C-alpha positions as CSV (number, residue, x, y, z in Angstrom):
1,X,-22.6,-10.1,12.7
2,X,-24.6,-13.1,14.1
3,X,-27.5,-12.4,11.7
4,X,-25.0,-12.5,8.8
5,X,-23.7,-15.9,9.9
6,X,-27.2,-17.2,10.2
7,X,-27.8,-16.5,6.5
8,X,-24.5,-18.2,5.4
9,X,-26.3,-20.3,2.8
10,X,-27.5,-17.2,1.0
11,X,-24.1,-16.1,-0.2
12,X,-24.0,-18.0,-3.5
13,X,-21.9,-21.2,-3.3
14,X,-20.1,-20.0,-0.2
15,X,-20.5,-21.4,3.4
16,X,-19.4,-19.0,6.1
17,X,-16.9,-20.6,8.6
18,X,-16.2,-17.7,11.0
19,X,-15.7,-13.9,11.2
20,X,-12.3,-12.6,10.1
21,X,-12.5,-8.8,10.4
22,X,-15.1,-6.1,10.8
23,X,-15.0,-2.5,9.7
24,X,-17.4,0.5,9.7
25,X,-19.0,-0.4,6.3
26,X,-18.3,-4.1,5.8
27,X,-17.5,-7.4,7.6
28,X,-15.2,-10.1,6.3
29,X,-15.7,-13.8,6.9
30,X,-13.6,-16.8,6.2
31,X,-15.9,-18.9,3.9
32,X,-15.6,-22.2,1.9
33,X,-16.6,-22.6,-1.7
34,X,-18.8,-25.7,-1.6
35,X,-17.9,-26.7,-5.2
36,X,-14.1,-26.5,-4.8
37,X,-13.6,-26.7,-1.0
38,X,-11.3,-23.6,-1.4
39,X,-11.3,-20.9,1.3
40,X,-12.3,-17.4,0.3
41,X,-12.5,-14.0,2.0
42,X,-16.2,-13.1,1.9
43,X,-16.8,-9.4,2.3
44,X,-20.4,-8.4,3.2
45,X,-21.7,-4.9,3.1
46,X,-23.1,-3.5,6.4
47,X,-26.2,-1.4,6.5
48,X,-24.1,1.7,7.0
49,X,-22.2,1.0,3.7
50,X,-22.7,2.4,0.3
51,X,-24.1,-0.3,-2.1
52,X,-23.1,1.7,-5.2
53,X,-19.5,1.9,-4.1
54,X,-19.4,-1.7,-3.0
55,X,-20.8,-2.8,-6.4
56,X,-18.2,-0.6,-8.1
57,X,-15.4,-2.2,-6.1
58,X,-16.6,-5.7,-7.1
59,X,-16.9,-4.8,-10.8
60,X,-13.5,-3.1,-10.9
61,X,-11.8,-6.0,-9.1
62,X,-13.4,-8.5,-11.5
63,X,-11.6,-6.8,-14.4
64,X,-8.1,-6.8,-12.7
65,X,-5.9,-9.8,-13.3
66,X,-2.5,-9.1,-11.7
67,X,-0.4,-11.3,-9.4
68,X,0.0,-8.4,-6.9
69,X,-3.7,-7.7,-6.6
70,X,-6.1,-9.8,-4.4
71,X,-7.9,-12.2,-6.8
72,X,-11.6,-11.7,-7.5
73,X,-13.8,-14.9,-7.1
74,X,-17.4,-13.8,-7.4
75,X,-19.9,-11.3,-6.2
76,X,-23.7,-11.0,-5.7
77,X,-26.6,-10.1,-3.5
78,X,-27.7,-12.2,-0.5
79,X,-31.3,-13.1,0.2
80,X,-31.1,-10.5,3.0
81,X,-30.4,-7.9,0.3
82,X,-26.8,-7.4,1.5
83,X,-24.2,-7.3,-1.4
84,X,-21.2,-9.6,-1.0
85,X,-17.8,-10.0,-2.6
86,X,-15.7,-13.2,-2.5
87,X,-11.9,-12.9,-3.0
88,X,-9.0,-15.3,-2.5
89,X,-8.2,-16.1,1.1
90,X,-4.7,-15.0,2.1
91,X,-2.6,-16.0,5.1
92,X,-0.3,-13.4,6.5
93,X,-0.7,-9.8,7.7
94,X,-1.2,-6.4,6.3
95,X,1.7,-3.9,6.1
96,X,0.1,-1.8,8.8
97,X,0.5,-4.6,11.3
98,X,4.1,-5.2,10.2
99,X,5.0,-1.6,10.6
100,X,3.5,-1.5,14.1
101,X,6.5,-3.7,15.1
102,X,9.4,-2.0,13.3
103,X,10.4,-0.3,10.1
104,X,11.3,-2.5,7.1
105,X,14.9,-3.0,6.0
106,X,16.1,-1.3,2.8
107,X,15.7,-4.6,0.8
108,X,12.2,-5.2,2.2
109,X,11.2,-1.6,1.4
110,X,12.4,-2.0,-2.2
111,X,10.4,-5.2,-2.5
112,X,7.3,-3.4,-1.3
113,X,8.0,-0.4,-3.6
114,X,8.5,-2.6,-6.7
115,X,5.4,-4.8,-5.9
116,X,3.0,-1.8,-5.5
117,X,4.6,0.1,-8.5
118,X,3.9,-2.9,-10.7
119,X,0.2,-2.7,-9.7
120,X,0.1,1.0,-10.3
121,X,1.7,0.6,-13.8
122,X,-1.0,-2.0,-14.6
123,X,-3.9,0.2,-13.2
124,X,-2.6,3.5,-14.7
125,X,-2.3,1.9,-18.1
126,X,-6.0,1.3,-17.8
127,X,-6.6,4.9,-16.6
128,X,-7.5,3.6,-13.1
129,X,-6.4,5.4,-10.0
130,X,-6.6,3.6,-6.6
131,X,-7.0,6.7,-4.4
132,X,-6.6,4.9,-1.1
133,X,-3.1,3.3,-1.0
134,X,-2.0,2.8,2.6
135,X,-0.3,0.1,4.7
136,X,-3.7,-1.3,5.7
137,X,-4.5,-2.0,2.0
138,X,-1.2,-3.8,1.3
139,X,-1.2,-7.5,2.4
140,X,2.0,-9.4,3.0
141,X,1.3,-13.0,2.1
142,X,3.0,-15.3,4.7
143,X,4.3,-12.0,6.2
144,X,6.8,-11.7,3.3
145,X,7.2,-8.2,1.8
146,X,8.3,-9.7,-1.5
147,X,4.9,-11.4,-1.8
148,X,2.3,-8.7,-1.5
149,X,-1.3,-8.1,-2.6
150,X,-2.9,-4.7,-3.0
151,X,-6.5,-4.6,-1.6
152,X,-9.6,-2.5,-1.6
153,X,-10.4,-0.8,-4.9
154,X,-13.6,0.6,-3.3
155,X,-12.9,4.2,-4.1
156,X,-10.9,3.6,-7.3
157,X,-11.9,5.7,-10.2
158,X,-11.1,6.5,-13.8
159,X,-8.8,9.5,-14.4
160,X,-11.4,11.1,-16.7
161,X,-14.5,10.5,-14.5
162,X,-16.2,13.4,-12.8
163,X,-19.3,13.5,-10.6
164,X,-18.7,10.3,-8.6
165,X,-17.6,12.4,-5.6
166,X,-19.2,15.6,-4.5
167,X,-17.1,18.8,-4.1
168,X,-15.8,19.1,-0.5
169,X,-15.9,15.4,0.2
170,X,-12.7,13.9,1.7
171,X,-11.9,10.5,0.0
172,X,-8.9,8.5,1.1
173,X,-6.7,8.2,4.2
174,X,-5.2,11.5,5.3
175,X,-1.8,10.3,6.5
176,X,-1.0,9.0,3.0
177,X,-3.0,11.5,0.9
178,X,-1.6,13.8,-1.7
179,X,-2.3,17.6,-1.2
180,X,-4.4,17.8,-4.4
181,X,-6.6,14.9,-3.1
182,X,-7.1,16.7,0.2
183,X,-8.1,19.9,-1.6
184,X,-10.4,18.4,-4.4
185,X,-10.7,14.7,-4.8
186,X,-11.9,15.2,-8.4
187,X,-8.5,16.4,-9.5
188,X,-6.6,13.1,-8.8
189,X,-4.7,11.2,-11.4
190,X,-1.8,8.7,-11.5
191,X,0.5,11.0,-9.7
192,X,-1.8,11.0,-6.7
193,X,-1.1,7.2,-6.3
194,X,2.6,7.9,-6.7
195,X,2.5,10.3,-3.8
196,X,0.6,7.7,-1.7
197,X,3.2,5.1,-2.4
198,X,5.9,7.5,-1.5
199,X,4.2,8.1,1.8
200,X,4.0,4.4,2.4
201,X,7.7,4.0,1.6
202,X,8.5,6.9,4.0
203,X,6.7,5.0,6.7
204,X,8.6,1.7,5.8
205,X,12.0,3.5,6.0
206,X,11.4,5.7,9.1
207,X,8.9,3.8,11.1
208,X,6.4,6.6,11.1
209,X,4.0,8.1,8.7
210,X,5.0,11.4,7.0
211,X,2.1,13.4,8.6
212,X,0.6,13.2,12.0
213,X,-2.0,15.4,13.7
214,X,-4.2,15.4,16.8
215,X,-7.4,15.7,14.7
216,X,-8.4,15.1,11.0
217,X,-8.5,18.9,10.5
218,X,-5.0,19.3,11.8
219,X,-3.7,16.3,9.8
220,X,-5.2,17.7,6.6
221,X,-3.6,21.1,7.3
222,X,-0.2,19.4,7.5
223,X,-0.9,17.5,4.2
224,X,-1.9,20.6,2.4
225,X,0.6,23.1,3.8
226,X,3.6,21.4,5.3
227,X,6.5,19.2,4.1
228,X,7.3,15.9,5.8
229,X,10.5,15.8,7.9
230,X,13.4,14.8,5.7
231,X,13.9,11.0,5.6
232,X,17.6,10.9,6.4
233,X,17.0,13.3,9.3
234,X,14.6,10.7,10.8
235,X,16.6,7.6,9.6
236,X,20.2,8.5,8.7
237,X,21.0,5.0,7.5
238,X,18.6,5.3,4.5
239,X,20.7,5.6,1.3
240,X,20.6,9.1,-0.2
241,X,19.5,7.9,-3.6
242,X,16.4,6.1,-2.2
243,X,15.6,9.0,0.1
244,X,15.7,11.4,-2.8
245,X,13.4,9.3,-4.9
246,X,10.8,8.9,-2.1
247,X,11.0,12.7,-1.5
248,X,10.3,13.4,-5.1
249,X,7.4,10.9,-5.1
250,X,6.0,13.1,-2.3
251,X,6.6,16.4,-4.1
252,X,3.8,18.9,-3.4
253,X,3.6,19.8,-7.1
254,X,2.3,16.7,-9.0
255,X,4.4,17.8,-12.0
256,X,7.6,17.1,-10.0
257,X,6.7,13.4,-9.3
258,X,7.2,10.4,-11.5
259,X,4.3,10.5,-14.0
260,X,2.8,7.1,-13.2
261,X,3.5,3.6,-12.1
262,X,5.4,2.7,-15.2
263,X,7.7,5.7,-14.9
264,X,8.2,4.9,-11.3
265,X,9.3,1.3,-12.0
266,X,12.2,2.7,-14.1
267,X,13.2,5.1,-11.4
268,X,13.1,2.4,-8.7
269,X,15.3,0.1,-10.8
270,X,17.9,3.0,-11.1
271,X,17.6,3.6,-7.3
272,X,18.2,0.0,-6.6
273,X,21.2,-0.1,-8.8
274,X,22.7,3.0,-7.1
275,X,21.9,1.6,-3.7
276,X,23.6,-1.7,-4.7
277,X,26.7,0.3,-5.8
278,X,26.8,2.1,-2.5
279,X,26.6,-1.2,-0.7
280,X,29.5,-2.5,-2.7
281,X,31.5,0.6,-1.9
282,X,30.7,0.3,1.8
283,X,31.8,-3.3,1.8
284,X,35.1,-2.3,0.2
285,X,35.6,0.5,2.8
286,X,34.8,-2.0,5.6
287,X,37.2,-4.5,4.1
288,X,39.9,-1.9,3.8
289,X,39.4,-0.7,7.4
290,X,39.5,-4.3,8.6
291,X,42.8,-4.8,6.7
292,X,44.3,-1.6,8.1
293,X,43.3,-2.6,11.6
294,X,44.8,-6.1,11.2
295,X,48.0,-4.6,9.8
296,X,48.2,-2.2,12.8
297,X,47.7,-5.1,15.2
298,X,50.6,-7.0,13.6
299,X,52.8,-4.0,13.8
300,X,52.2,-3.7,17.5
301,X,53.0,-7.4,17.9
302,X,56.3,-7.0,16.1
303,X,57.3,-4.1,18.4
304,X,56.2,-5.8,21.6
């Protein structure tokens, strides 16, 4: 990482300020654009990374203009030969960090669902599938679930592409992976992303991912062969309509899921309407119970 910092001047117009994060294949730095003085997130490929995939991520991100996707700024190759990608700098935390503390409320979960579904509708209309939706790739700007950005299109692909991934290769994150993606990554389509979003929402509502295992092999076996524990069994307060939609998003058969991000938005709107109706009914019941309790108290006072 020190060697990368020493070559800060080689990253186009960007001056590295300090490290921000480090992963297995890339490091991220806070950097400043010398021409505008704006901060950017500068992602630099490590020697262990795949230059072709990194370049693919940069080129895909450059074509995406959506308020819920991290904004592309520039990309290039440093004098050291390391590819780099500059994106807007965001303050806040990722959804993974947020869920480490506690589940989201129903309202917060619906915000996350709608925000990501809008990204999927945009991407799927362009025949693009993300393939790695997970809490760590959802950033909450200022820690606000209603202000999110989807990150990391590094393994995104076109529905119709073949040959980018070899047979037998596991691509994605197992805890949020659809069964068909675990079996053959080349078979993924829009419904694979719908499943992943369903798994994220399951985690938001219950406080735990839908699948857990002691090893990757065990985890993948659960993904391929088992069903997640019913949402309302884990979190009984989740409205039945919302639990039913998330369960259908995670259907093992892709044909039983919403077809794509656009279809999912319509179903989320209906679920929100039904949840709102249930909330109104609950308020009416609570008000009635409060009125009955008050009337009972008055009756006791009169007989005292």
